[in-house]
Phi, psi and omega in degrees: 000138183242175179056038184297317180299319181291320177298319179296321178296317178296318178296318179301323180270007180057039178260121180284135182219163171246141180239134172225161179220133178217133181053039178065020175244133181274155179219129178238136175229137181200168175243144175215121180053042175082359179253143179266135180235155175221152173222106185245115183282146177216162172228132180235098187070247176249013179257122176262148177193185176224149166260130185208161175237025183291337178274326181219104188306331182266002185220126177272149176214156177266138176233130176240183182083218181273063184295328179296315179296313182300313183286321180295321177295321177298311181300319180293341178276348180289155177297152178294147174280144175288137178262123180303137183251000000 
């Protein structure tokens, strides 16, 4: 399983997501406040990264480096989701 830090951040915020893995790259899809987001991991040679729209819901961008830390910190800064009672 990949993208563990990001999955933990989503669980902490009670955001339901789907996880898939193909060719040892993780993929997360989820909704937050009515917007759909994706985090799709890739490897290009020896460079790992993700294509994601978490910064701008309508625009995808590539992030390399410590993308798990960067994205999980962003998600943890979002307001909490209401839990149905």
